[in-house]
Gaussian input, Z-matrix of N, CA and C with variables (Angstrom, degrees):
# hf/3-21g

backbone

0 1
 N
 C     1     B1
 C     2     B2     1     A1
 N     3     B3     2     A2     1     D1
 C     4     B4     3     A3     2     D2
 C     5     B5     4     A4     3     D3
 N     6     B6     5     A5     4     D4
 C     7     B7     6     A6     5     D5
 C     8     B8     7     A7     6     D6
 N     9     B9     8     A8     7     D7
 C    10    B10     9     A9     8     D8
 C    11    B11    10    A10     9     D9
 N    12    B12    11    A11    10    D10
 C    13    B13    12    A12    11    D11
 C    14    B14    13    A13    12    D12
 N    15    B15    14    A14    13    D13
 C    16    B16    15    A15    14    D14
 C    17    B17    16    A16    15    D15
 N    18    B18    17    A17    16    D16
 C    19    B19    18    A18    17    D17
 C    20    B20    19    A19    18    D18
 N    21    B21    20    A20    19    D19
 C    22    B22    21    A21    20    D20
 C    23    B23    22    A22    21    D21
 N    24    B24    23    A23    22    D22
 C    25    B25    24    A24    23    D23
 C    26    B26    25    A25    24    D24
 N    27    B27    26    A26    25    D25
 C    28    B28    27    A27    26    D26
 C    29    B29    28    A28    27    D27
 N    30    B30    29    A29    28    D28
 C    31    B31    30    A30    29    D29
 C    32    B32    31    A31    30    D30
 N    33    B33    32    A32    31    D31
 C    34    B34    33    A33    32    D32
 C    35    B35    34    A34    33    D33
 N    36    B36    35    A35    34    D34
 C    37    B37    36    A36    35    D35
 C    38    B38    37    A37    36    D36
 N    39    B39    38    A38    37    D37
 C    40    B40    39    A39    38    D38
 C    41    B41    40    A40    39    D39
 N    42    B42    41    A41    40    D40
 C    43    B43    42    A42    41    D41
 C    44    B44    43    A43    42    D42
 N    45    B45    44    A44    43    D43
 C    46    B46    45    A45    44    D44
 C    47    B47    46    A46    45    D45
 N    48    B48    47    A47    46    D46
 C    49    B49    48    A48    47    D47
 C    50    B50    49    A49    48    D48
 N    51    B51    50    A50    49    D49
 C    52    B52    51    A51    50    D50
 C    53    B53    52    A52    51    D51
 N    54    B54    53    A53    52    D52
 C    55    B55    54    A54    53    D53
 C    56    B56    55    A55    54    D54
 N    57    B57    56    A56    55    D55
 C    58    B58    57    A57    56    D56
 C    59    B59    58    A58    57    D57
 N    60    B60    59    A59    58    D58
 C    61    B61    60    A60    59    D59
 C    62    B62    61    A61    60    D60
 N    63    B63    62    A62    61    D61
 C    64    B64    63    A63    62    D62
 C    65    B65    64    A64    63    D63
 N    66    B66    65    A65    64    D64
 C    67    B67    66    A66    65    D65
 C    68    B68    67    A67    66    D66
 N    69    B69    68    A68    67    D67
 C    70    B70    69    A69    68    D68
 C    71    B71    70    A70    69    D69
 N    72    B72    71    A71    70    D70
 C    73    B73    72    A72    71    D71
 C    74    B74    73    A73    72    D72
 N    75    B75    74    A74    73    D73
 C    76    B76    75    A75    74    D74
 C    77    B77    76    A76    75    D75
 N    78    B78    77    A77    76    D76
 C    79    B79    78    A78    77    D77
 C    80    B80    79    A79    78    D78
 N    81    B81    80    A80    79    D79
 C    82    B82    81    A81    80    D80
 C    83    B83    82    A82    81    D81
 N    84    B84    83    A83    82    D82
 C    85    B85    84    A84    83    D83
 C    86    B86    85    A85    84    D84
 N    87    B87    86    A86    85    D85
 C    88    B88    87    A87    86    D86
 C    89    B89    88    A88    87    D87
 N    90    B90    89    A89    88    D88
 C    91    B91    90    A90    89    D89
 C    92    B92    91    A91    90    D90
 N    93    B93    92    A92    91    D91
 C    94    B94    93    A93    92    D92
 C    95    B95    94    A94    93    D93
 N    96    B96    95    A95    94    D94
 C    97    B97    96    A96    95    D95
 C    98    B98    97    A97    96    D96
 N    99    B99    98    A98    97    D97
 C   100   B100    99    A99    98    D98
 C   101   B101   100   A100    99    D99
 N   102   B102   101   A101   100   D100
 C   103   B103   102   A102   101   D101
 C   104   B104   103   A103   102   D102
 N   105   B105   104   A104   103   D103
 C   106   B106   105   A105   104   D104
 C   107   B107   106   A106   105   D105
 N   108   B108   107   A107   106   D106
 C   109   B109   108   A108   107   D107
 C   110   B110   109   A109   108   D108
 N   111   B111   110   A110   109   D109
 C   112   B112   111   A111   110   D110
 C   113   B113   112   A112   111   D111
 N   114   B114   113   A113   112   D112
 C   115   B115   114   A114   113   D113
 C   116   B116   115   A115   114   D114
 N   117   B117   116   A116   115   D115
 C   118   B118   117   A117   116   D116
 C   119   B119   118   A118   117   D117
 N   120   B120   119   A119   118   D118
 C   121   B121   120   A120   119   D119
 C   122   B122   121   A121   120   D120
 N   123   B123   122   A122   121   D121
 C   124   B124   123   A123   122   D122
 C   125   B125   124   A124   123   D123
 N   126   B126   125   A125   124   D124
 C   127   B127   126   A126   125   D125
 C   128   B128   127   A127   126   D126
 N   129   B129   128   A128   127   D127
 C   130   B130   129   A129   128   D128
 C   131   B131   130   A130   129   D129
 N   132   B132   131   A131   130   D130
 C   133   B133   132   A132   131   D131
 C   134   B134   133   A133   132   D132
 N   135   B135   134   A134   133   D133
 C   136   B136   135   A135   134   D134
 C   137   B137   136   A136   135   D135
 N   138   B138   137   A137   136   D136
 C   139   B139   138   A138   137   D137
 C   140   B140   139   A139   138   D138
 N   141   B141   140   A140   139   D139
 C   142   B142   141   A141   140   D140
 C   143   B143   142   A142   141   D141
 N   144   B144   143   A143   142   D142
 C   145   B145   144   A144   143   D143
 C   146   B146   145   A145   144   D144
 N   147   B147   146   A146   145   D145
 C   148   B148   147   A147   146   D146
 C   149   B149   148   A148   147   D147
 N   150   B150   149   A149   148   D148
 C   151   B151   150   A150   149   D149
 C   152   B152   151   A151   150   D150
 N   153   B153   152   A152   151   D151
 C   154   B154   153   A153   152   D152
 C   155   B155   154   A154   153   D153
 N   156   B156   155   A155   154   D154
 C   157   B157   156   A156   155   D155
 C   158   B158   157   A157   156   D156
 N   159   B159   158   A158   157   D157
 C   160   B160   159   A159   158   D158
 C   161   B161   160   A160   159   D159
 N   162   B162   161   A161   160   D160
 C   163   B163   162   A162   161   D161
 C   164   B164   163   A163   162   D162
 N   165   B165   164   A164   163   D163
 C   166   B166   165   A165   164   D164
 C   167   B167   166   A166   165   D165
 N   168   B168   167   A167   166   D166
 C   169   B169   168   A168   167   D167
 C   170   B170   169   A169   168   D168
 N   171   B171   170   A170   169   D169
 C   172   B172   171   A171   170   D170
 C   173   B173   172   A172   171   D171
 N   174   B174   173   A173   172   D172
 C   175   B175   174   A174   173   D173
 C   176   B176   175   A175   174   D174
 N   177   B177   176   A176   175   D175
 C   178   B178   177   A177   176   D176
 C   179   B179   178   A178   177   D177
 N   180   B180   179   A179   178   D178
 C   181   B181   180   A180   179   D179
 C   182   B182   181   A181   180   D180
 N   183   B183   182   A182   181   D181
 C   184   B184   183   A183   182   D182
 C   185   B185   184   A184   183   D183
 N   186   B186   185   A185   184   D184
 C   187   B187   186   A186   185   D185
 C   188   B188   187   A187   186   D186
 N   189   B189   188   A188   187   D187
 C   190   B190   189   A189   188   D188
 C   191   B191   190   A190   189   D189
 N   192   B192   191   A191   190   D190
 C   193   B193   192   A192   191   D191
 C   194   B194   193   A193   192   D192
 N   195   B195   194   A194   193   D193
 C   196   B196   195   A195   194   D194
 C   197   B197   196   A196   195   D195
 N   198   B198   197   A197   196   D196
 C   199   B199   198   A198   197   D197
 C   200   B200   199   A199   198   D198
 N   201   B201   200   A200   199   D199
 C   202   B202   201   A201   200   D200
 C   203   B203   202   A202   201   D201
 N   204   B204   203   A203   202   D202
 C   205   B205   204   A204   203   D203
 C   206   B206   205   A205   204   D204
 N   207   B207   206   A206   205   D205
 C   208   B208   207   A207   206   D206
 C   209   B209   208   A208   207   D207
 N   210   B210   209   A209   208   D208
 C   211   B211   210   A210   209   D209
 C   212   B212   211   A211   210   D210
 N   213   B213   212   A212   211   D211
 C   214   B214   213   A213   212   D212
 C   215   B215   214   A214   213   D213
 N   216   B216   215   A215   214   D214
 C   217   B217   216   A216   215   D215
 C   218   B218   217   A217   216   D216
 N   219   B219   218   A218   217   D217
 C   220   B220   219   A219   218   D218
 C   221   B221   220   A220   219   D219
 N   222   B222   221   A221   220   D220
 C   223   B223   222   A222   221   D221
 C   224   B224   223   A223   222   D222
 N   225   B225   224   A224   223   D223
 C   226   B226   225   A225   224   D224
 C   227   B227   226   A226   225   D225
 N   228   B228   227   A227   226   D226
 C   229   B229   228   A228   227   D227
 C   230   B230   229   A229   228   D228
 N   231   B231   230   A230   229   D229
 C   232   B232   231   A231   230   D230
 C   233   B233   232   A232   231   D231
 N   234   B234   233   A233   232   D232
 C   235   B235   234   A234   233   D233
 C   236   B236   235   A235   234   D234
 N   237   B237   236   A236   235   D235
 C   238   B238   237   A237   236   D236
 C   239   B239   238   A238   237   D237

   B1=1.3979
   B2=1.6850
   B3=1.3100
   B4=1.4319
   B5=1.4971
   B6=1.3718
   B7=1.4708
   B8=1.5092
   B9=1.2018
   B10=1.4138
   B11=1.5638
   B12=1.1995
   B13=1.5408
   B14=1.4456
   B15=1.4517
   B16=1.4010
   B17=1.5356
   B18=1.3165
   B19=1.4314
   B20=1.5654
   B21=1.2912
   B22=1.3922
   B23=1.4715
   B24=1.3807
   B25=1.4018
   B26=1.4937
   B27=1.2828
   B28=1.4050
   B29=1.5760
   B30=1.4072
   B31=1.4685
   B32=1.5717
   B33=1.2404
   B34=1.6370
   B35=1.4240
   B36=1.2386
   B37=1.5339
   B38=1.6233
   B39=1.2888
   B40=1.4871
   B41=1.4810
   B42=1.2375
   B43=1.5179
   B44=1.5282
   B45=1.3535
   B46=1.5432
   B47=1.4526
   B48=1.4073
   B49=1.4935
   B50=1.4309
   B51=1.3058
   B52=1.5179
   B53=1.4945
   B54=1.4384
   B55=1.5263
   B56=1.4165
   B57=1.4499
   B58=1.4861
   B59=1.5985
   B60=1.3030
   B61=1.6167
   B62=1.5878
   B63=1.3462
   B64=1.5470
   B65=1.5226
   B66=1.3692
   B67=1.4618
   B68=1.4499
   B69=1.2897
   B70=1.5011
   B71=1.4911
   B72=1.3273
   B73=1.4754
   B74=1.5122
   B75=1.4030
   B76=1.4095
   B77=1.6958
   B78=1.3436
   B79=1.3705
   B80=1.5344
   B81=1.4217
   B82=1.4302
   B83=1.5121
   B84=1.3599
   B85=1.4991
   B86=1.5090
   B87=1.3729
   B88=1.4286
   B89=1.4635
   B90=1.3118
   B91=1.5606
   B92=1.4796
   B93=1.3757
   B94=1.3843
   B95=1.6069
   B96=1.3347
   B97=1.3481
   B98=1.4770
   B99=1.2641
   B100=1.4466
   B101=1.6452
   B102=1.3121
   B103=1.4022
   B104=1.6224
   B105=1.4030
   B106=1.5702
   B107=1.4672
   B108=1.4166
   B109=1.4069
   B110=1.5452
   B111=1.3355
   B112=1.4413
   B113=1.6054
   B114=1.2847
   B115=1.5541
   B116=1.5553
   B117=1.3128
   B118=1.5293
   B119=1.4385
   B120=1.4157
   B121=1.3474
   B122=1.4390
   B123=1.3121
   B124=1.4375
   B125=1.4715
   B126=1.2695
   B127=1.5665
   B128=1.5906
   B129=1.2964
   B130=1.5092
   B131=1.4810
   B132=1.3605
   B133=1.4753
   B134=1.4955
   B135=1.3115
   B136=1.3922
   B137=1.4614
   B138=1.3288
   B139=1.5673
   B140=1.5353
   B141=1.3207
   B142=1.5828
   B143=1.5474
   B144=1.2952
   B145=1.5844
   B146=1.4246
   B147=1.4619
   B148=1.4379
   B149=1.4645
   B150=1.2902
   B151=1.5224
   B152=1.5044
   B153=1.3765
   B154=1.4920
   B155=1.6019
   B156=1.3513
   B157=1.4825
   B158=1.4032
   B159=1.4072
   B160=1.4330
   B161=1.4274
   B162=1.2585
   B163=1.4983
   B164=1.5495
   B165=1.3165
   B166=1.4607
   B167=1.5388
   B168=1.3155
   B169=1.4782
   B170=1.6125
   B171=1.4092
   B172=1.5085
   B173=1.4399
   B174=1.4294
   B175=1.3978
   B176=1.6237
   B177=1.3658
   B178=1.5090
   B179=1.5255
   B180=1.3238
   B181=1.4591
   B182=1.4751
   B183=1.3140
   B184=1.3789
   B185=1.4736
   B186=1.4666
   B187=1.4539
   B188=1.4976
   B189=1.4599
   B190=1.3311
   B191=1.5808
   B192=1.2890
   B193=1.4606
   B194=1.5991
   B195=1.2596
   B196=1.5409
   B197=1.4424
   B198=1.3139
   B199=1.4323
   B200=1.4574
   B201=1.3727
   B202=1.4783
   B203=1.4779
   B204=1.3058
   B205=1.4362
   B206=1.4310
   B207=1.3509
   B208=1.4362
   B209=1.5956
   B210=1.2159
   B211=1.4954
   B212=1.5146
   B213=1.2972
   B214=1.4877
   B215=1.5887
   B216=1.2398
   B217=1.4045
   B218=1.4916
   B219=1.2679
   B220=1.4627
   B221=1.6142
   B222=1.3354
   B223=1.4222
   B224=1.5991
   B225=1.3868
   B226=1.4242
   B227=1.5287
   B228=1.2319
   B229=1.4587
   B230=1.5766
   B231=1.2555
   B232=1.5449
   B233=1.5367
   B234=1.3448
   B235=1.4379
   B236=1.4557
   B237=1.3282
   B238=1.5093
   B239=1.4659
   A1=102.94
   A2=114.68
   A3=121.97
   A4=105.43
   A5=115.34
   A6=124.48
   A7=102.14
   A8=129.11
   A9=130.84
   A10=109.22
   A11=120.20
   A12=127.65
   A13=115.06
   A14=120.31
   A15=120.21
   A16=108.02
   A17=116.61
   A18=114.01
   A19=116.90
   A20=117.06
   A21=121.93
   A22=111.64
   A23=122.14
   A24=121.84
   A25=103.79
   A26=121.93
   A27=126.40
   A28=109.54
   A29=110.84
   A30=116.23
   A31=108.25
   A32=115.06
   A33=115.93
   A34=110.41
   A35=118.72
   A36=119.94
   A37=104.88
   A38=111.14
   A39=120.63
   A40=113.71
   A41=122.22
   A42=124.06
   A43=109.47
   A44=117.59
   A45=115.17
   A46=108.58
   A47=123.71
   A48=120.64
   A49=104.96
   A50=127.30
   A51=126.88
   A52=106.57
   A53=109.21
   A54=123.29
   A55=119.60
   A56=108.89
   A57=121.88
   A58=105.53
   A59=112.59
   A60=121.31
   A61=104.44
   A62=115.30
   A63=114.92
   A64=113.65
   A65=113.87
   A66=122.34
   A67=112.11
   A68=116.21
   A69=127.42
   A70=109.08
   A71=117.92
   A72=116.02
   A73=112.31
   A74=120.23
   A75=118.33
   A76=112.86
   A77=111.33
   A78=122.37
   A79=110.32
   A80=115.04
   A81=122.90
   A82=109.57
   A83=120.89
   A84=126.31
   A85=107.66
   A86=122.19
   A87=120.69
   A88=119.20
   A89=115.68
   A90=121.36
   A91=114.15
   A92=116.68
   A93=120.22
   A94=108.66
   A95=118.75
   A96=124.43
   A97=115.84
   A98=118.97
   A99=124.84
   A100=105.36
   A101=113.77
   A102=115.33
   A103=112.90
   A104=105.51
   A105=112.07
   A106=102.55
   A107=115.53
   A108=122.27
   A109=111.29
   A110=114.35
   A111=125.63
   A112=109.60
   A113=118.22
   A114=114.28
   A115=106.08
   A116=105.57
   A117=119.47
   A118=110.76
   A119=123.40
   A120=122.69
   A121=110.56
   A122=118.79
   A123=126.57
   A124=107.07
   A125=116.78
   A126=120.42
   A127=107.36
   A128=113.54
   A129=116.51
   A130=118.20
   A131=117.65
   A132=116.88
   A133=114.48
   A134=118.24
   A135=127.12
   A136=116.98
   A137=107.43
   A138=121.76
   A139=110.37
   A140=112.16
   A141=115.95
   A142=107.43
   A143=118.61
   A144=116.26
   A145=113.15
   A146=116.80
   A147=119.41
   A148=112.34
   A149=121.33
   A150=124.84
   A151=108.57
   A152=115.40
   A153=114.91
   A154=111.56
   A155=107.25
   A156=107.48
   A157=116.63
   A158=115.31
   A159=125.67
   A160=110.71
   A161=121.45
   A162=128.90
   A163=105.11
   A164=118.23
   A165=120.48
   A166=107.11
   A167=117.97
   A168=120.50
   A169=110.72
   A170=115.86
   A171=121.50
   A172=110.26
   A173=121.55
   A174=126.23
   A175=108.38
   A176=106.88
   A177=113.85
   A178=119.61
   A179=113.29
   A180=123.62
   A181=110.96
   A182=116.36
   A183=121.77
   A184=119.97
   A185=109.06
   A186=116.27
   A187=113.41
   A188=115.63
   A189=120.08
   A190=113.72
   A191=114.78
   A192=118.64
   A193=115.63
   A194=112.17
   A195=118.09
   A196=109.67
   A197=118.79
   A198=126.44
   A199=107.12
   A200=112.43
   A201=118.36
   A202=111.57
   A203=122.78
   A204=124.69
   A205=107.64
   A206=119.91
   A207=125.84
   A208=105.79
   A209=122.63
   A210=123.52
   A211=107.60
   A212=109.97
   A213=123.20
   A214=113.36
   A215=123.26
   A216=118.61
   A217=113.91
   A218=122.82
   A219=130.90
   A220=104.01
   A221=110.87
   A222=120.47
   A223=111.25
   A224=123.17
   A225=119.70
   A226=116.61
   A227=120.95
   A228=124.25
   A229=108.78
   A230=118.62
   A231=117.95
   A232=113.13
   A233=121.27
   A234=121.76
   A235=109.08
   A236=119.98
   A237=122.24
   A238=111.95
   D1=136.23
   D2=177.73
   D3=-85.21
   D4=151.64
   D5=-176.26
   D6=-67.49
   D7=-28.11
   D8=-177.47
   D9=-69.14
   D10=-23.04
   D11=177.75
   D12=-92.32
   D13=-8.31
   D14=179.31
   D15=-77.59
   D16=124.73
   D17=174.91
   D18=-77.13
   D19=105.99
   D20=-179.94
   D21=-140.09
   D22=155.61
   D23=-179.43
   D24=-128.44
   D25=141.55
   D26=172.52
   D27=-103.51
   D28=149.44
   D29=-176.89
   D30=-101.83
   D31=139.35
   D32=172.01
   D33=-77.66
   D34=-43.80
   D35=-171.79
   D36=-102.64
   D37=152.22
   D38=172.58
   D39=-61.11
   D40=129.11
   D41=173.31
   D42=-51.59
   D43=147.14
   D44=-179.14
   D45=-79.20
   D46=-23.36
   D47=-171.50
   D48=-86.20
   D49=-13.18
   D50=-176.54
   D51=-96.02
   D52=113.26
   D53=173.17
   D54=-74.51
   D55=-55.41
   D56=-169.89
   D57=-78.14
   D58=139.58
   D59=-172.48
   D60=-58.36
   D61=-44.81
   D62=-175.93
   D63=-62.40
   D64=-33.93
   D65=176.63
   D66=-65.66
   D67=-46.73
   D68=174.58
   D69=-53.86
   D70=-51.28
   D71=-174.86
   D72=-74.13
   D73=-28.94
   D74=178.37
   D75=-70.03
   D76=-31.56
   D77=176.84
   D78=-70.25
   D79=-46.58
   D80=-179.85
   D81=-62.59
   D82=-42.79
   D83=-176.37
   D84=-77.25
   D85=0.06
   D86=-170.88
   D87=55.60
   D88=34.68
   D89=167.33
   D90=-76.62
   D91=-34.17
   D92=179.29
   D93=-134.86
   D94=157.68
   D95=171.51
   D96=-133.79
   D97=144.19
   D98=-171.21
   D99=-81.09
   D100=126.41
   D101=175.72
   D102=-96.33
   D103=-41.22
   D104=177.02
   D105=-165.00
   D106=-160.75
   D107=179.84
   D108=-65.32
   D109=111.35
   D110=176.02
   D111=73.57
   D112=11.78
   D113=176.56
   D114=-120.56
   D115=128.53
   D116=-179.46
   D117=-122.00
   D118=152.88
   D119=170.90
   D120=-125.39
   D121=143.24
   D122=-179.64
   D123=-73.80
   D124=127.07
   D125=168.15
   D126=-82.10
   D127=172.40
   D128=-179.78
   D129=-49.59
   D130=-47.83
   D131=-179.36
   D132=-76.42
   D133=-25.85
   D134=167.33
   D135=-55.35
   D136=-57.77
   D137=175.35
   D138=-51.81
   D139=-47.21
   D140=-179.16
   D141=-63.12
   D142=-44.41
   D143=176.83
   D144=-60.94
   D145=-43.30
   D146=-179.24
   D147=-61.06
   D148=-39.50
   D149=179.50
   D150=-66.39
   D151=-39.25
   D152=-179.96
   D153=-63.13
   D154=-43.16
   D155=177.72
   D156=-61.50
   D157=-44.58
   D158=173.66
   D159=-46.42
   D160=-49.48
   D161=-175.57
   D162=-60.61
   D163=-52.49
   D164=-172.23
   D165=-62.30
   D166=-40.50
   D167=-180.00
   D168=-62.68
   D169=-45.47
   D170=177.18
   D171=-58.34
   D172=-40.67
   D173=-178.50
   D174=-60.09
   D175=-49.62
   D176=178.41
   D177=-61.31
   D178=-34.65
   D179=175.03
   D180=-65.06
   D181=-46.36
   D182=177.85
   D183=-65.00
   D184=-36.48
   D185=178.14
   D186=-68.02
   D187=-31.31
   D188=-179.90
   D189=-78.94
   D190=-9.50
   D191=-177.75
   D192=86.99
   D193=4.46
   D194=179.75
   D195=-79.55
   D196=178.60
   D197=-179.92
   D198=-128.35
   D199=144.62
   D200=178.07
   D201=-96.69
   D202=150.59
   D203=174.33
   D204=-141.61
   D205=158.19
   D206=-173.76
   D207=-124.78
   D208=108.07
   D209=175.79
   D210=-76.98
   D211=161.37
   D212=169.29
   D213=-46.49
   D214=160.97
   D215=170.84
   D216=-70.16
   D217=-32.55
   D218=178.21
   D219=-105.69
   D220=113.30
   D221=-179.22
   D222=-108.13
   D223=123.99
   D224=174.28
   D225=-54.88
   D226=144.99
   D227=-171.43
   D228=-74.75
   D229=-23.96
   D230=179.42
   D231=-70.85
   D232=-11.95
   D233=173.94
   D234=-71.10
   D235=-35.55
   D236=-177.58
   D237=-87.20

């Protein structure tokens, strides 16, 4: 799919609910959209950036000899 075919919208002004500058930029570039309180969804370009970052992190983990694990979505507080 070409970038010109991806449905996204950019914002001229910073969203009022975004305080941190990186959060504002991601919302303005339509990398993420707010669904509700604390709930965000990755838009196509945001998901692509997320997967690229994830790939880099996995390569670094493997290069260091460490192992990756994936916890459940809900983790008990006593673990932390």
